[in-house]
VOPAGU-2260 file (C-alpha; in pm, 1 decimal, decimal comma):
REM VOPAGU-2260
SITE   aa  ch    i         X         Y         Z
SITE  MET   A    0     945,7    3252,6    -588,5
SITE  ALA   A    1    1237,1    3235,3    -349,2
SITE  VAL   A    2    1514,3    2981,1    -388,4
SITE  ASN   A    3    1775,9    2926,0    -122,2
SITE  LYS   A    4    2125,2    2925,5    -260,0
SITE  ASP   A    5    2221,2    2563,9    -200,8
SITE  TYR   A    6    1900,4    2430,9    -359,6
SITE  LYS   A    7    1822,8    2220,6     -51,4
SITE  SER   A    8    1467,3    2346,7     -78,8
SITE  MET   A    9    1268,2    2598,1    -270,5
SITE  ASP   A   10     983,8    2810,0    -130,0
SITE  LEU   A   11     716,1    2843,5    -395,4
SITE  ARG   A   12     457,0    3109,0    -325,8
SITE  THR   A   13     117,9    3056,2    -481,3
SITE  GLY   A   14    -135,6    3293,2    -619,9
SITE  PHE   A   15    -495,4    3248,3    -727,4
SITE  LEU   A   16    -506,6    3207,5   -1105,5
SITE  PRO   A   17    -868,6    3208,5   -1226,3
SITE  GLY   A   18    -932,4    3001,6   -1534,0
SITE  MET   A   19    -588,2    2845,2   -1523,9
SITE  ILE   A   20    -563,6    2531,7   -1738,9
SITE  ILE   A   21    -374,7    2248,8   -1570,3
SITE  ILE   A   22    -134,3    2082,7   -1811,9
SITE  PHE   A   23    -180,8    1790,6   -1777,9
SITE  LEU   A   24     463,9    -753,6    -963,8
SITE  PHE   A   25     368,8    -945,5   -1204,2
SITE  PHE   A   26     582,5    -634,4   -1233,3
SITE  VAL   A   27     825,9    -636,1   -1523,8
SITE  SER   A   28    1190,2    -541,6   -1493,1
SITE  CYS   A   29    1175,9    -245,8   -1732,7
SITE  SER   A   30     947,6      58,4   -1727,8
SITE  THR   A   31     776,1     223,1   -2023,3
SITE  SER   A   32     583,4     545,1   -2070,4
SITE  ARG   A   33     224,6     519,7   -1953,8
SITE  VAL   A   34     -56,3     584,2   -2199,5
SITE  THR   A   35    -368,2     692,4   -2014,6
SITE  PHE   A   36    -702,7     606,8   -2174,1
SITE  ASP   A   37    -910,0     680,5   -1866,1
SITE  PRO   A   38    -808,2    1021,8   -1727,2
SITE  LYS   A   39    -971,3     947,0   -1391,0
SITE  ASP   A   40    -789,8     617,1   -1344,0
SITE  LEU   A   41    -504,3     646,8   -1091,8
SITE  SER   A   42    -400,0     281,1   -1086,2
SITE  TYR   A   43     -42,4     382,1   -1172,8
SITE  LEU   A   44      -8,0     514,8    -817,3
SITE  TYR   A   45       6,8     156,5    -689,6
SITE  ASN   A   46     197,7      -2,3    -975,8
SITE  PRO   A   47     569,6      81,7    -994,6
SITE  THR   A   48     595,4     -50,8   -1350,7
SITE  LYS   A   49     358,1     226,8   -1460,0
SITE  ASN   A   50     514,9     496,3   -1245,4
SITE  LEU   A   51     860,7     632,8   -1325,4
SITE  PHE   A   52     879,3     856,1   -1019,4
SITE  ASN   A   53     711,9     865,8    -681,2
SITE  PRO   A   54     732,8    1200,4    -497,3
SITE  GLN   A   55     669,9    1221,2    -123,6
SITE  TYR   A   56     464,7    1490,1      45,1
SITE  ASN   A   57     431,0    1669,4     378,5
SITE  ILE   A   58     166,8    1915,3     494,1
SITE  SER   A   59     233,1    2161,7     777,3
SITE  ASN   A   60      29,0    2461,9     891,0
SITE  ARG   A   61     285,2    2739,9     915,4
SITE  SER   A   62      40,0    3005,6    1041,8
SITE  ASP   A   63    -332,2    3075,9    1057,6
SITE  ASP   A   64    -339,9    3168,3     689,8
SITE  VAL   A   65     -51,4    2972,7     530,5
SITE  THR   A   66      -0,6    2598,1     494,4
SITE  ASP   A   67     317,9    2457,0     343,5
SITE  LEU   A   68     297,1    2167,7     100,2
SITE  SER   A   69     643,2    2008,9      80,0
SITE  VAL   A   70     729,8    1792,4    -221,6
SITE  MET   A   71    1035,0    1565,5    -218,1
SITE  PHE   A   72    1185,2    1407,9    -531,2
SITE  PRO   A   73    1435,0    1123,6    -470,9
SITE  SER   A   74    1735,1    1195,8    -690,8
SITE  ASP   A   75    1747,4     845,3    -835,9
SITE  GLN   A   76    1391,2     886,7    -969,9
SITE  LEU   A   77    1462,3    1208,2   -1161,1
SITE  PHE   A   78    1570,9    1206,7   -1524,9
SITE  PHE   A   79    1852,7    1452,7   -1592,2
SITE  SER   A   80    1934,3    1555,8   -1947,5
SITE  GLU   A   81    2200,1    1784,3   -2095,0
SITE  ALA   A   82    1984,6    1855,3   -2400,9
SITE  ASN   A   83    1925,1    2218,8   -2304,2
SITE  PRO   A   84    2078,6    2559,0   -2389,7
SITE  GLN   A   85    2296,2    2546,2   -2076,8
SITE  GLY   A   86    2436,6    2204,2   -2164,7
SITE  LYS   A   87    2401,1    2103,0   -1799,3
SITE  PRO   A   88    2217,9    1800,7   -1657,2
SITE  LEU   A   89    1869,5    1926,9   -1568,8
SITE  ALA   A   90    1543,4    1758,5   -1472,1
SITE  GLU   A   91    1233,9    1941,6   -1595,0
SITE  MET   A   92     933,0    1907,6   -1363,9
SITE  LEU   A   93     597,3    2081,3   -1363,2
SITE  ILE   A   94     398,6    2105,4   -1036,9
SITE  THR   A   95      35,0    2215,2   -1031,1
SITE  VAL   A   96    -181,0    2232,8    -720,2
SITE  LYS   A   97    -552,7    2292,1    -677,3
SITE  LEU   A   98    -654,4    2351,0    -316,5
SITE  TYR   A   99   -1018,9    2278,1    -237,6
SITE  ASN   A  100   -1202,4    2388,0      75,1
SITE  ILE   A  101   -1437,5    2097,0     139,1
SITE  THR   A  102   -1598,0    2234,7     455,8
SITE  GLY   A  103   -1966,3    2253,7     369,2
SITE  ARG   A  104   -1908,5    2235,6      -6,7
SITE  ARG   A  105   -1617,5    2192,9    -245,2
SITE  ILE   A  106   -1475,2    2538,6    -325,6
SITE  LEU   A  107   -1149,8    2616,0    -506,1
SITE  ALA   A  108    -948,8    2808,6    -246,2
SITE  ASP   A  109    -604,9    2848,3    -407,0
SITE  THR   A  110    -389,7    2726,3    -695,0
SITE  ALA   A  111     -21,1    2693,1    -772,9
SITE  PHE   A  112     163,5    2636,6   -1100,9
SITE  TYR   A  113     540,8    2600,7   -1125,5
SITE  ASN   A  114     794,1    2495,0   -1386,7
SITE  LEU   A  115    1109,7    2360,7   -1222,8
SITE  SER   A  116    1450,0    2315,4   -1383,4
SITE  ILE   A  117    1639,3    2106,2   -1129,5
SITE  PRO   A  118    2018,1    2098,3   -1167,5
SITE  LYS   A  119    2193,6    1772,7   -1083,8
SITE  GLU   A  120    2416,3    1814,9    -778,5
SITE  GLY   A  121    2674,3    1542,3    -730,7
SITE  ASP   A  122    2563,8    1266,0    -496,6
SITE  ARG   A  123    2269,8    1458,4    -351,4
SITE  ALA   A  124    1993,1    1213,8    -250,4
SITE  GLU   A  125    1679,3    1430,9    -267,4
SITE  TYR   A  126    1533,4    1762,4    -378,9
SITE  VAL   A  127    1268,7    1934,8    -165,9
SITE  TYR   A  128    1033,0    2216,3    -269,1
SITE  ASN   A  129     794,0    2401,6     -37,7
SITE  ILE   A  130     471,1    2546,6    -176,4
SITE  ALA   A  131     278,9    2800,0      33,2
SITE  LEU   A  132    -101,6    2766,7      16,2
SITE  LYS   A  133    -353,9    3022,3     140,3
SITE  VAL   A  134    -586,2    2882,1     408,9
SITE  SER   A  135    -828,6    2995,1     678,8
SITE  PRO   A  136    -867,1    2862,6    1035,6
SITE  GLY   A  137   -1125,5    2595,7    1115,4
SITE  MET   A  138   -1148,7    2451,7     764,3
SITE  GLU   A  139   -1101,7    2114,7     595,5
SITE  TYR   A  140    -905,7    2099,0     271,0
SITE  THR   A  141    -789,8    1865,0      -3,2
SITE  ALA   A  142    -486,3    1951,6    -214,4
SITE  GLU   A  143    -499,9    1798,3    -561,5
SITE  VAL   A  144    -140,3    1772,6    -682,5
SITE  LYS   A  145     -30,3    1689,9   -1037,6
SITE  ILE   A  146     335,5    1657,1   -1127,2
SITE  VAL   A  147     462,3    1617,4   -1483,1
SITE  ASP   A  148     808,6    1495,7   -1576,9
SITE  ARG   A  149     831,7    1701,5   -1894,4
SITE  LEU   A  150    1132,2    1512,8   -2032,8
SITE  ARG   A  151     970,2    1170,2   -2003,4
SITE  ASN   A  152     610,6    1289,9   -2049,4
SITE  ASP   A  153     501,3    1105,8   -1736,5
SITE  VAL   A  154     239,2    1223,2   -1487,3
SITE  VAL   A  155     159,4    1145,9   -1125,1
SITE  GLN   A  156    -136,3    1277,7    -932,0
SITE  THR   A  157    -231,5    1259,9    -567,5
SITE  PHE   A  158    -488,2    1399,3    -323,9
SITE  ILE   A  159    -366,4    1524,1      13,4
SITE  PRO   A  160    -625,7    1589,8     286,6
SITE  PHE   A  161    -560,4    1819,5     582,4
SITE  ASN   A  162    -739,0    2066,1     806,1
SITE  THR   A  163    -686,4    2378,3    1013,9
SITE  PHE   A  164    -924,0    2278,7    1294,6
SITE  SER   A  165    -681,1    2311,3    1585,0
SITE  TYR   A  166    -323,9    2389,1    1686,6
SITE  ASP   A  167    -281,9    2041,3    1835,4
SITE  ASN   A  168    -328,0    1812,7    1535,2
SITE  ARG   A  169     -60,4    1651,4    1318,7
SITE  TYR   A  170     -66,1    1925,7    1058,2
SITE  ASN   A  171      96,6    2176,6    1296,6
SITE  PHE   A  172     417,6    1974,6    1329,9
SITE  ARG   A  173     724,1    1928,5    1113,0
SITE  VAL   A  174     989,7    1660,0    1167,2
SITE  LEU   A  175    1357,6    1722,9    1090,2
SITE  ASP   A  176    1650,6    1486,1    1094,0
SITE  TYR   A  177    1849,9    1573,2    1406,4
SITE  PHE   A  178    2192,0    1555,0    1239,8
SITE  SER   A  179    2128,4    1692,6     890,0
SITE  GLY   A  180    1837,0    1926,2     960,5
SITE  LYS   A  181    1656,2    1791,8     653,1
SITE  GLN   A  182    1280,8    1749,2     655,6
SITE  VAL   A  183    1167,8    1391,6     727,6
SITE  PHE   A  184     895,0    1261,3     495,2
SITE  ASN   A  185     851,2     914,3     640,6
SITE  THR   A  186     663,7     858,6     966,6
SITE  VAL   A  187     838,4     520,7    1006,6
SITE  LEU   A  188    1175,1     569,9    1178,2
SITE  LYS   A  189    1463,5     330,7    1232,5
SITE  PRO   A  190    1548,8     235,3    1593,4
SITE  ASP   A  191    1874,6     434,8    1578,5
SITE  GLU   A  192    1727,5     742,3    1406,6
SITE  PHE   A  193    1712,2    1078,8    1589,1
SITE  VAL   A  194    1475,0    1360,2    1495,0
SITE  ASN   A  195    1358,1    1705,3    1605,4
SITE  LEU   A  196     986,2    1771,5    1628,0
SITE  ILE   A  197     892,6    2130,9    1546,0
SITE  HIS   A  198     557,2    2285,6    1639,5
SITE  LEU   A  199     517,7    2563,5    1385,0
SITE  THR   A  200     227,3    2775,6    1507,8
SITE  HIS   A  201     203,2    2775,6    1889,5
SITE  PRO   A  202     503,0    2599,5    2048,6
SITE  PRO   A  203     391,1    2438,0    2376,6
SITE  ASP   A  204     578,5    2433,2    2706,9
SITE  SER   A  205     570,6    2051,2    2715,3
SITE  ILE   A  206     501,2    1756,5    2489,1
SITE  TYR   A  207     368,2    1413,9    2587,1
SITE  VAL   A  208     490,3    1096,5    2418,0
SITE  SER   A  209     234,1     814,9    2439,9
SITE  TYR   A  210     373,6     471,8    2357,6
SITE  TYR   A  211     140,9     201,1    2220,2
SITE  ARG   A  212     260,5    -151,9    2156,1
SITE  ARG   A  213     286,4    -252,6    1793,0
SITE  PHE   A  214     -40,0    -352,8    1621,6
SITE  THR   A  215      -3,1    -710,8    1495,2
SITE  GLU   A  216    -355,0    -816,1    1392,3
SITE  ILE   A  217    -438,2    -892,5    1029,3
SITE  PRO   A  218    -771,8    -832,1     853,9
SITE  ASP   A  219   -1023,6   -1105,1     786,6
SITE  PRO   A  220   -1084,9   -1220,5     426,1
SITE  PRO   A  221   -1297,5    -978,5     220,9
SITE  SER   A  222   -1574,6   -1237,1     191,0
SITE  MET   A  223   -1641,6   -1213,6     566,6
SITE  ILE   A  224   -1881,4    -949,1     698,7
SITE  VAL   A  225   -1691,9    -855,2    1012,8
SITE  PRO   A  226   -1583,8    -528,9    1176,1
SITE  GLU   A  227   -1240,1    -395,0    1095,0
SITE  ARG   A  228    -967,7    -492,6    1339,7
SITE  THR   A  229    -817,9    -182,6    1492,5
SITE  ILE   A  230    -643,9     -52,4    1804,3
SITE  ASP   A  231    -867,2    -121,7    2105,3
SITE  TYR   A  232    -606,2     -63,3    2376,6
SITE  GLY   A  233    -454,0     240,6    2540,5
SITE  PRO   A  234     -92,7     351,6    2571,1
SITE  ASP   A  235     149,9     149,0    2779,9
SITE  THR   A  236     328,7     461,7    2896,8
SITE  ILE   A  237     302,9     841,1    2868,0
SITE  VAL   A  238     627,8    1035,2    2901,6
SITE  PRO   A  239     620,4    1416,4    2951,8
SITE  LEU   A  240     910,6    1615,0    2807,2
SITE  PRO   A  241     994,4    1985,8    2801,7
SITE  TYR   A  242     936,3    2116,6    2450,7
SITE  SER   A  243    1233,4    2236,0    2250,1
SITE  ASP   A  244    1276,7    2247,9    1873,3
SITE  THR   A  245    1632,8    2120,5    1924,4
SITE  LEU   A  246    1539,7    1831,6    2156,4
SITE  PRO   A  247    1672,5    1504,3    2003,3
SITE  LEU   A  248    1401,7    1236,2    2000,2
SITE  ASN   A  249    1467,9     865,9    1953,6
SITE  PHE   A  250    1220,9     575,8    1952,9
SITE  PRO   A  251    1415,1     254,4    2017,9
SITE  ASN   A  252    1128,8      11,9    2089,0
SITE  GLU   A  253     898,7    -123,4    1819,9
SITE  GLY   A  254     555,8      35,0    1843,9
SITE  ILE   A  255     346,9     347,6    1795,1
SITE  TYR   A  256     448,1     684,3    1939,0
SITE  GLN   A  257     190,2     961,4    1949,6
SITE  ILE   A  258     327,6    1302,1    2044,5
SITE  SER   A  259      74,0    1553,8    2173,8
SITE  THR   A  260      73,3    1895,3    2337,8
SITE  GLY   A  261    -130,4    1782,6    2641,9
SITE  ARG   A  262    -172,0    1468,4    2850,4
SITE  GLU   A  263    -543,5    1448,9    2774,1
SITE  THR   A  264    -514,9    1565,2    2412,3
SITE  THR   A  265    -625,2    1300,6    2161,4
SITE  GLU   A  266    -460,4    1472,1    1864,3
SITE  GLY   A  267     -93,4    1486,0    1778,3
SITE  TYR   A  268     184,8    1364,8    1552,7
SITE  THR   A  269     245,5     991,2    1522,0
SITE  LEU   A  270     580,2     824,6    1453,4
SITE  LEU   A  271     637,2     450,9    1418,8
SITE  ASN   A  272     913,3     202,4    1485,6
SITE  LEU   A  273     830,5    -107,9    1279,8
SITE  GLY   A  274    1162,9    -281,3    1321,0
SITE  PRO   A  275    1514,9    -236,1    1183,7
SITE  VAL   A  276    1447,5    -377,6     834,3
SITE  PHE   A  277    1101,9    -235,7     755,0
SITE  PRO   A  278     970,3    -217,8     481,0
SITE  GLU   A  279    1189,4    -506,5     364,3
SITE  MET   A  280    1112,0    -875,0     422,3
SITE  ASN   A  281    1455,0   -1034,1     450,5
SITE  THR   A  282    1452,7   -1287,1     732,8
SITE  PRO   A  283    1259,6   -1615,8     751,7
SITE  GLU   A  284    1085,0   -1510,2    1073,6
SITE  ILE   A  285     953,9   -1189,5     915,5
SITE  MET   A  286     863,8   -1364,7     588,4
SITE  ILE   A  287     643,6   -1617,4     764,3
SITE  GLU   A  288     404,8   -1352,9     901,8
SITE  PRO   A  289     239,5   -1246,6     569,6
SITE  LEU   A  290     164,6   -1613,4     494,4
SITE  ALA   A  291    -134,2   -1563,8     725,5
SITE  TYR   A  292    -332,9   -1483,1     408,8
SITE  LEU   A  293    -249,0   -1821,7     252,2
SITE  THR   A  294    -267,0   -2047,3     559,1
SITE  ASP   A  295    -499,8   -2135,1     841,9
SITE  PRO   A  296    -396,9   -2054,7    1202,6
SITE  ALA   A  297    -275,3   -2407,9    1274,4
SITE  GLU   A  298     -54,1   -2415,1     965,1
SITE  LEU   A  299      86,5   -2072,6    1046,2
SITE  ASP   A  300     163,5   -2179,7    1404,3
SITE  SER   A  301     349,4   -2484,1    1276,3
SITE  LEU   A  302     568,1   -2258,3    1060,9
SITE  PHE   A  303     644,9   -2030,0    1354,7
SITE  ASN   A  304     716,3   -2326,1    1584,7
SITE  ALA   A  305     939,3   -2511,3    1337,5
SITE  PRO   A  306    1296,4   -2560,5    1468,4
SITE  LYS   A  307    1439,0   -2415,9    1143,4
SITE  HIS   A  308    1231,1   -2130,4    1005,2
SITE  LYS   A  309    1411,5   -2108,0     671,9
SITE  LEU   A  310    1365,8   -2477,6     603,3
SITE  ALA   A  311     997,2   -2458,4     696,7
SITE  LEU   A  312     948,4   -2152,8     474,2
SITE  ASP   A  313    1120,9   -2324,1     178,7
SITE  GLU   A  314     910,5   -2637,0     223,7
SITE  PHE   A  315     591,2   -2431,3     227,3
SITE  TRP   A  316     668,2   -2258,0    -103,1
SITE  ILE   A  317     798,7   -2574,4    -269,7
SITE  GLY   A  318     475,3   -2740,4    -162,6
SITE  CYS   A  319     288,7   -2464,2    -347,4
SITE  GLY   A  320     509,0   -2445,3    -655,6
SITE  GLY   A  321     597,1   -2809,7    -695,6
SITE  ASN   A  322     956,4   -2733,8    -790,7
SITE  ILE   A  323    1233,1   -2493,5    -692,8
SITE  GLU   A  324    1213,3   -2273,3   -1003,0
SITE  ARG   A  325     841,7   -2205,9    -978,6
SITE  SER   A  326     865,9   -2163,2    -601,2
SITE  ARG   A  327    1131,3   -1894,6    -643,8
SITE  GLU   A  328     902,8   -1704,6    -880,1
SITE  LEU   A  329     612,9   -1729,0    -633,6
SITE  ILE   A  330     836,5   -1599,2    -353,3
SITE  ARG   A  331     961,3   -1310,4    -567,9
SITE  ILE   A  332     612,3   -1196,6    -663,6
SITE  TYR   A  333     448,3   -1247,8    -324,3
SITE  TYR   A  334     710,0   -1063,9    -120,5
SITE  THR   A  335     752,7    -786,8    -375,6
SITE  ARG   A  336     383,6    -719,4    -328,5
SITE  VAL   A  337     432,2    -723,8      48,4
SITE  LEU   A  338     715,7    -471,9      10,2
SITE  TYR   A  339     506,7    -232,6    -199,1
SITE  ALA   A  340     206,5    -275,7      31,2
SITE  ASN   A  341     433,3    -154,7     312,0
SITE  ARG   A  342     539,2     146,0     105,0
SITE  TYR   A  343     192,6     246,0     -13,1
SITE  PHE   A  344     -47,0     157,8     268,6
SITE  THR   A  345     132,5     180,2     604,2
SITE  SER   A  346     -78,1     380,1     851,5
SITE  TYR   A  347     -30,6     302,0    1221,6
SITE  LYS   A  348      40,5     -58,9    1118,2
SITE  ASP   A  349     249,0    -229,8     851,9
SITE  GLY   A  350     100,8    -177,5     507,3
SITE  TRP   A  351      66,4    -551,7     449,2
SITE  ARG   A  352    -154,4    -577,2     759,7
SITE  THR   A  353    -407,2    -327,9     622,3
SITE  GLU   A  354    -714,4    -422,2     422,0
SITE  ARG   A  355    -577,0    -249,3     114,1
SITE  GLY   A  356    -252,1    -439,8     165,5
SITE  MET   A  357    -438,0    -771,1     188,8
SITE  ILE   A  358    -618,0    -715,3    -141,4
SITE  TYR   A  359    -300,0    -587,5    -307,8
SITE  ILE   A  360     -93,8    -892,6    -208,0
SITE  ILE   A  361    -346,1   -1157,1    -313,5
SITE  TYR   A  362    -496,0    -994,0    -624,4
SITE  GLY   A  363    -203,3    -777,5    -734,2
SITE  PRO   A  364    -199,2    -409,5    -835,6
SITE  PRO   A  365    -551,2    -297,4    -931,0
SITE  ASP   A  366    -632,7    -235,0   -1297,5
SITE  LYS   A  367    -842,6      69,3   -1205,4
SITE  VAL   A  368    -819,7     310,7    -912,7
SITE  TYR   A  369   -1066,7     594,5    -860,8
SITE  LYS   A  370   -1015,1     833,4    -570,8
SITE  THR   A  371   -1256,9    1065,7    -394,2
SITE  THR   A  372   -1219,4    1280,7     -85,7
SITE  ASP   A  373   -1359,2     998,6     129,3
SITE  GLY   A  374   -1222,1     683,8     -27,4
SITE  GLU   A  375   -1092,2     472,5    -315,9
SITE  ASP   A  376   -1246,6     221,8    -557,2
SITE  TRP   A  377   -1021,9     -54,0    -693,2
SITE  GLY   A  378   -1119,3    -244,7   -1006,4
SITE  TYR   A  379    -982,1    -581,7   -1118,3
SITE  ARG   A  380   -1054,1    -683,7   -1477,3
SITE  LYS   A  381   -1264,9    -995,8   -1522,3
SITE  PRO   A  382   -1237,7   -1221,0   -1829,0
SITE  VAL   A  383   -1348,9   -1032,6   -2140,6
SITE  ILE   A  384   -1706,3   -1110,5   -2236,1
SITE  LYS   A  385   -1756,6   -1165,6   -2608,1
SITE  SER   A  386   -2112,3   -1187,4   -2735,5
SITE  ARG   A  387   -2252,9   -1245,5   -3084,3
SITE  TRP   A  388   -2565,1   -1114,2   -3249,7
SITE  GLY   A  389   -2587,3   -1238,5   -3607,3
SITE  ASN   A  390   -2263,5   -1144,4   -3779,0
SITE  ARG   A  391   -2172,2    -886,0   -3518,0
SITE  TYR   A  392   -1956,0    -935,5   -3212,5
SITE  THR   A  393   -1942,0    -714,0   -2906,0
SITE  VAL   A  394   -1668,0    -720,5   -2645,3
SITE  SER   A  395   -1715,5    -573,6   -2298,0
SITE  ASP   A  396   -1488,8    -532,5   -1998,4
SITE  GLU   A  397   -1621,8    -601,7   -1651,4
SITE  TYR   A  398   -1445,5    -541,8   -1322,2
SITE  LEU   A  399   -1457,4    -671,0    -968,4
SITE  TYR   A  400   -1456,2    -362,4    -746,5
SITE  PHE   A  401   -1339,5    -320,7    -389,4
SITE  THR   A  402   -1440,6       0,4    -212,9
SITE  PHE   A  403   -1219,5     141,9      62,2
SITE  ARG   A  404   -1344,1     421,7     285,0
SITE  LYS   A  405   -1114,8     672,0     450,7
SITE  LYS   A  406   -1123,9     645,8     828,5
SITE  ASP   A  407   -1073,3     932,6    1069,8
SITE  SER   A  408    -779,1     826,7    1283,2
SITE  VAL   A  409    -579,9    1001,5    1552,5
SITE  PHE   A  410    -274,4     808,6    1433,7
SITE  SER   A  411    -271,4     842,8    1054,9
SITE  ASP   A  412    -433,7    1007,0     755,1
SITE  ASN   A  413    -355,6     695,0     546,0
SITE  ASP   A  414    -607,9     471,8     724,5
SITE  TYR   A  415    -876,7     305,0     506,7
SITE  TYR   A  416   -1119,4      19,9     565,1
SITE  LEU   A  417   -1285,0    -219,5     321,0
SITE  SER   A  418   -1657,0    -165,7     266,3
SITE  ARG   A  419   -1796,1    -517,4     309,7
SITE  ASN   A  420   -2143,7    -638,9     211,4
SITE  GLU   A  421   -2316,0    -968,4     149,3
SITE  SER   A  422   -2348,9    -907,9    -225,3
SITE  LEU   A  423   -1974,1    -867,2    -279,3
SITE  ILE   A  424   -1836,0   -1165,2    -473,0
SITE  THR   A  425   -1462,2   -1166,7    -408,7
SITE  TYR   A  426   -1327,1   -1493,0    -560,1
SITE  TRP   A  427   -1116,4   -1511,7    -243,9
SITE  ALA   A  428   -1127,8   -1892,2    -212,0
SITE  GLN   A  429   -1028,1   -1931,7    -577,9
SITE  ALA   A  430    -745,8   -1681,8    -533,8
SITE  ILE   A  431    -597,2   -1861,8    -233,1
SITE  ALA   A  432    -636,3   -2199,7    -404,3
SITE  SER   A  433    -456,1   -2062,1    -709,0
SITE  TRP   A  434    -157,5   -1942,7    -502,8
SITE  LYS   A  435    -135,7   -2278,3    -324,8
SITE  ARG   A  436    -135,8   -2455,7    -663,4
SITE  GLY   A  437     165,4   -2250,3    -761,8
SITE  ILE   A  438     -23,0   -2009,6    -990,0
SITE  VAL   A  439     -18,8   -1634,9    -929,3
SITE  PHE   A  440    -386,9   -1545,0    -925,2
SITE  ARG   A  441    -523,5   -1325,0   -1201,8
SITE  LEU   A  442    -894,5   -1254,1   -1211,2
SITE  ASP   A  443    -895,7   -1208,8   -1591,1
SITE  ASN   A  444    -745,0   -1554,0   -1649,3
SITE  PRO   A  445   -1043,9   -1790,9   -1698,9
SITE  ALA   A  446    -832,2   -2095,2   -1618,9
SITE  ASP   A  447    -787,2   -1971,0   -1266,1
SITE  ILE   A  448   -1155,4   -1918,1   -1184,9
């Protein structure tokens, strides 16, 4: 283990440890410790009231046989305590990683296990740790990461896919802030943000920046059996630039920027400009757009064409809630869900425009989430069924499940589509009707069905 002196990052070298045991809105204003009854349920990942901290991750292939997994903890999400022999404010975190080679069959390729005592450093905003994983060329991997906050006894888990197929794909790049030199963990940049793009393995002579206009379509309701709406257009422009790891890059226009090592190369690193306020929703014009899930096209057009957008937006929500107080609560819940959809599900488009975002906004955070290497299953609890046989009662939980499949995308590894079929009963019409009556839809509330 090598730690640089200013604690800006820590390089954690892994070793194979056979037999190692891994230790293991709606939204309320306060958070409590999560008690897990179903160890495979990862619903806390998408519910901030169940999740005290939310690390961010980067994957970058440093060489043919080493891939770096970077973990970033925002300082304001760490819990520092002086209850230790040193009497200094420390956060105690445990990181465990299982790396699986899923090419052909699922094989455990490497593991990592680290106890971290993180000292609090003034007004520092983030703490970054780099974990080296052993890999081989031409393989596909999934890193299963578990992180335990040992002081609060809270756990988060995630699955990070990547591959070593080529030197041109996104996993061979690392993005640094141009002014601070810190690693950038968010692919969505502000219009005035400057970055350096580093190719770690085989630096090219030139890079090509392909600009695509912003994707603005929204998905169809889950009850419709229709193809997913996706990018069906090419780049507006392609700009060649000489490669340099110190070249300042800025992306001032809203849209999608794919950076590749060749003009004809379909792989590369994608950065987004989704506007100056993303992921927030803080202007009437921006707040009208997600109402597409609650309105028909004509009603949405009338909101956009209204002479005063704020007045039109207020009238819409008062029409749903019936009074100002209830309307304010509807607005708070709806747009908080939009905000978290942007944070969790953004791919090459705003998170609220994705199919996962659509379900999340209308139905709320799922009660169950099960992840696999190729997708996610979301479960929403239905009303409890109570049955009687003589003097005995039985109670059973049933769930409405939505299945999302991971999609191979040249733009993002966070791209999923909803698996639609004719047998899927979605309660979509009831959900929309509930919102427009001023009631936040809950599937397990019989009065709303």
